[in-house]
C-alpha positions in Angstrom: 132.6 13.5 48.1 134.2 15.3 51.2 137.1 17.5 50.7 140.5 15.7 51.3 142.1 16.3 54.7 145.2 17.5 53.2 143.3 20.3 51.4 141.2 21.0 54.3 144.3 21.6 56.5 145.8 23.9 53.8 142.8 26.0 53.7 142.6 26.2 57.5 146.2 27.2 57.6 145.6 30.1 55.3 142.6 31.2 57.1 144.9 31.4 60.2 147.6 33.3 58.2 149.9 30.6 58.8 151.9 27.9 56.8 151.8 24.0 56.8 155.1 22.8 57.9 156.2 19.4 56.7 160.1 18.7 56.4 161.2 15.3 55.3 163.1 14.5 58.3 163.1 10.6 58.4 166.8 9.8 58.3 168.0 12.4 61.0 165.1 11.2 63.1 166.8 7.9 63.6 169.0 9.7 66.3 165.9 10.3 68.4 165.7 6.4 68.9 169.3 5.4 68.5 168.5 3.2 65.5 169.8 2.5 62.1 168.4 2.7 58.7 168.6 -1.0 58.2 166.7 -2.0 61.4 163.9 0.6 60.8 163.4 -0.3 57.2 163.0 -4.1 58.2 161.2 -3.9 61.5 157.9 -2.3 61.3 157.7 -1.6 64.9 161.1 0.2 65.0 160.0 2.2 62.0 157.0 3.2 63.7 159.0 4.1 66.9 161.0 6.3 64.5 157.9 8.2 63.0 156.3 8.4 66.4 159.5 10.1 67.9 159.6 12.5 65.0 155.9 13.3 65.6 156.4 14.0 69.3 159.7 16.1 68.8 158.8 18.1 65.9 155.1 18.1 65.5 155.0 18.4 61.6 151.8 18.7 59.9 152.5 15.8 57.7 154.8 12.9 58.5 156.2 10.2 56.2 158.2 6.8 56.9 161.7 6.6 55.6 162.0 7.5 52.0 163.0 4.3 50.2 163.3 3.6 46.5 164.2 0.1 46.8 161.0 -1.2 48.2 159.1 -2.2 45.0 162.2 -3.2 43.1 163.4 -5.6 45.8 159.8 -7.0 45.9 160.1 -7.7 42.1 163.3 -9.7 42.9 166.0 -7.2 42.1 169.3 -7.9 44.0 169.4 -5.2 46.7 172.0 -4.3 49.2 171.2 -3.4 52.8 173.9 -1.3 54.6 173.4 -0.9 58.2 173.2 3.0 58.1 172.7 3.9 54.4 169.9 3.7 52.3 169.4 0.2 50.4 170.8 0.1 47.0 169.5 -1.8 44.1 172.4 -3.3 42.0 172.3 -3.2 38.4 172.0 -6.4 36.5 171.5 -7.5 32.9 167.7 -7.4 32.2 166.3 -10.0 29.7 162.9 -11.1 28.2 162.4 -13.8 30.7 162.8 -11.3 33.5 159.8 -9.5 32.3 157.8 -12.6 32.4 158.8 -13.3 35.9 157.8 -9.8 37.1 154.4 -10.2 35.6 153.8 -13.1 37.7 155.2 -11.9 41.1 152.3 -10.8 43.6 154.2 -8.0 45.5 151.2 -7.7 48.0 152.8 -10.7 49.8 156.4 -9.4 49.9 157.5 -9.2 53.6 159.5 -5.9 53.3 156.8 -4.3 51.3 154.3 -5.4 54.0 156.6 -4.0 56.6 155.9 -0.4 55.2 152.3 -1.3 55.1 152.3 -2.2 58.7 154.3 0.9 59.7 151.6 3.1 58.1 148.9 1.2 59.8 150.6 1.7 63.2 151.0 5.5 62.4 147.2 5.7 61.4 146.2 4.1 64.8 148.6 5.7 67.0 149.6 9.3 65.9 147.7 12.5 66.7 144.8 13.3 64.4 146.3 16.5 63.7 149.1 15.0 61.8 148.6 13.7 58.2 149.7 10.1 57.5 151.9 10.2 54.3 153.4 7.4 52.3 155.8 6.9 49.6 155.7 4.8 46.3 158.2 4.6 43.6 157.2 6.3 40.3 156.7 4.2 37.2 159.7 5.3 35.1 162.0 5.2 38.1 160.9 1.7 39.1 161.5 0.7 35.3 164.9 2.3 35.5 165.7 0.3 38.7 164.6 -3.0 36.9 166.4 -2.1 33.7 169.4 0.0 34.9 168.8 3.9 34.6 171.1 4.4 31.5 169.2 1.5 29.7 165.9 3.0 30.4 166.9 6.4 29.1 168.2 4.8 25.9 165.0 2.9 25.5 162.9 5.9 26.0 164.5 7.1 22.6 165.2 3.9 20.6 162.4 1.5 21.9 159.7 3.4 23.4 157.2 0.8 22.9 159.1 -1.6 24.7 159.7 0.7 27.7 156.0 1.5 27.7 155.4 -2.2 28.0 157.5 -2.5 31.0 156.0 0.7 32.5 152.4 -1.0 32.0 153.6 -3.9 34.0 155.2 -1.8 36.8 152.3 0.5 37.3 150.2 -2.5 38.1 152.6 -3.5 40.8 152.6 0.1 42.1 148.8 0.3 42.1 148.8 -2.8 44.2 151.1 -1.2 46.9 149.0 2.0 46.7 145.8 0.2 47.5 147.5 -1.6 50.4 148.9 1.8 51.9 145.5 3.5 51.5 144.0 0.5 53.2 146.4 0.9 56.0 145.4 4.6 56.5 147.7 6.6 54.4 146.0 10.0 53.7 148.8 11.2 51.3 150.6 9.1 48.6 153.8 10.7 47.5 155.0 9.5 44.1 158.8 9.5 44.0 160.1 9.9 40.4 163.8 11.2 40.7 164.9 9.4 37.5 162.3 11.1 35.4 164.2 14.5 35.7 166.4 13.3 32.8 163.3 13.2 30.4 161.9 15.7 28.0 158.5 16.7 28.5 157.1 14.4 25.8 158.8 11.4 27.2 157.9 12.4 30.7 154.3 12.3 29.7 154.7 9.0 27.9 156.7 7.1 30.8 155.5 8.9 33.9 152.6 11.3 33.8 150.4 8.9 31.8 150.9 6.3 34.5 150.8 8.5 37.5 147.4 9.5 36.6 146.2 6.0 37.4 147.6 6.5 41.0 145.7 9.7 41.1 142.5 8.1 40.0 142.7 5.5 42.8 143.6 8.2 45.3 140.6 10.3 44.3 138.2 7.5 44.6 139.5 6.9 48.2 139.6 10.6 49.2 143.5 10.4 49.5 145.7 13.3 48.3 148.6 12.9 45.9 152.1 14.5 45.7 154.5 14.3 42.7 158.1 14.4 43.9 161.1 14.8 41.6 164.6 15.6 42.7 166.8 18.1 40.7 165.8 20.6 38.1 162.4 19.9 37.2 161.5 23.2 35.7 161.0 21.9 32.2 158.5 19.3 33.7 156.3 21.5 35.9 153.2 21.6 33.4 153.4 17.9 32.8 153.5 17.1 36.5 150.3 19.4 37.0 148.6 17.5 34.1 148.8 14.1 36.2 145.9 15.6 38.4 148.0 15.6 41.6 147.3 17.8 44.6 150.8 19.1 45.1 154.3 19.2 43.6 157.2 18.4 46.0 160.2 20.3 44.3 164.0 20.4 45.1 166.0 23.5 46.0 166.8 26.6 44.2 170.6 25.1 44.3 169.2 22.4 42.3 167.8 24.8 39.8 164.1 25.0 41.0 162.8 28.7 40.9 159.6 28.8 42.9 158.3 32.0 41.6 158.6 30.7 38.1 156.9 27.5 39.2 153.7 29.3 40.5 153.5 31.1 37.1 153.0 27.7 35.4 150.6 25.9 37.8 146.9 26.0 38.7 146.0 27.8 41.9 144.5 24.5 43.2 147.8 22.6 43.0 150.1 23.2 46.2 153.9 23.5 46.0 156.0 21.7 48.8 159.6 22.7 49.4 162.1 23.8 48.9 164.9 24.4 51.6 168.3 22.9 50.5 168.6 19.5 52.3 172.5 19.7 52.2 172.7 23.3 52.7 172.6 25.3 55.9 170.3 22.9 57.6 173.1 20.4 57.3 176.2 22.6 58.1 174.8 25.9 59.5 173.6 26.9 63.0 169.9 27.0 64.1 170.2 30.9 63.4 171.4 30.1 59.9 168.5 27.9 59.3 165.9 30.3 60.9 167.1 33.0 58.5 166.9 30.9 55.4 163.4 29.7 56.3 162.4 33.3 57.0 163.7 34.4 53.7 161.8 31.7 51.8 158.5 32.4 53.5 158.8 36.1 52.7 159.4 35.2 49.2 156.4 32.8 49.1 154.2 35.3 51.1 151.7 36.1 48.4 151.1 32.4 47.5 148.5 30.6 49.4 149.1 27.2 47.9 152.8 27.0 49.3 153.8 24.5 52.1 157.1 24.7 53.8 159.3 21.6 53.6 162.8 20.6 52.4 163.6 19.9 48.9 164.2 16.2 49.7 164.7 14.0 52.6 167.3 15.4 54.8 170.5 13.4 55.5 170.9 11.7 58.7 173.8 13.9 59.8 171.5 16.9 59.8 171.4 18.1 63.7 168.2 17.7 65.6 168.6 21.4 66.8 168.5 22.7 63.1 165.2 20.7 62.3 163.8 22.3 65.4 164.7 25.7 64.3 163.2 25.0 60.8 159.8 23.9 62.4 159.9 26.8 64.8 160.6 29.5 62.1 157.7 28.0 60.1 155.4 28.0 63.0 156.3 31.4 63.9 155.7 33.0 60.5 152.5 35.1 59.8 151.3 35.5 56.3 150.7 39.4 55.5 
């Protein structure tokens, strides 16, 4: 099997003494096309226009559609609110046994909003430059279970009724895998698993309700030469080893302000797994000047100089209020840095 394009790009960058640069800039990018979150997330051509504008303005090494944790939950029938210019919200509702039976019967491959994301990736694949890798997001199994059950209920079940929570995770992973296959067929070259709710789990629970199921996503991606990324918001230091055990190609980690110490992370992971991060998305890039951003990026790159498997990014998707000039400063600082 050929080496994955993501890994080829990382190797090429290392040989050139450069860093891959891949900030998560979907929401502030909406300013480039004068659009809203609601329109872009429900109109796949508008969504593609956004990603195209991001690619042309910033020329990142990897580009993703808008981060959206509601796609699969909405496709499975959960009540979802769509504000004009904020991320959609899945509304907590009582979850009963009959709901589980209904979810089993739903074929999310025909959900119009989910298909809109697939179509966005398809347009990205056909129209973006070949030097930019096409990424796509899916919701992680535990996080999706939490959206169905309510996050606090899922956390309680992980302790009081683990067998029942596993039953739900078994069902939702099959739905996620259907979505993964559609995204890969559309041209996705990287699948990023978003698992923010899992940060509240201990390592054993994380293995049971997230890692073991994410391995199924990894298996499909490996079979199709697609790379995989595990993304967790917040302080994930206690989960790093378990995340690696899923077999993913990279970990996408939050900022030091959230508790993530990258130098400690590198002591815990195999050298073949990349680390993506970890500029604070609500720090200087939001509130500072371009000079402030450049200084922060340079400091991080100097700190990471000896780690060949580091990729410069933000700790999570940037708020829409982040100035375009600050994103340009982030990109430029990353491009200018030379590994010693």
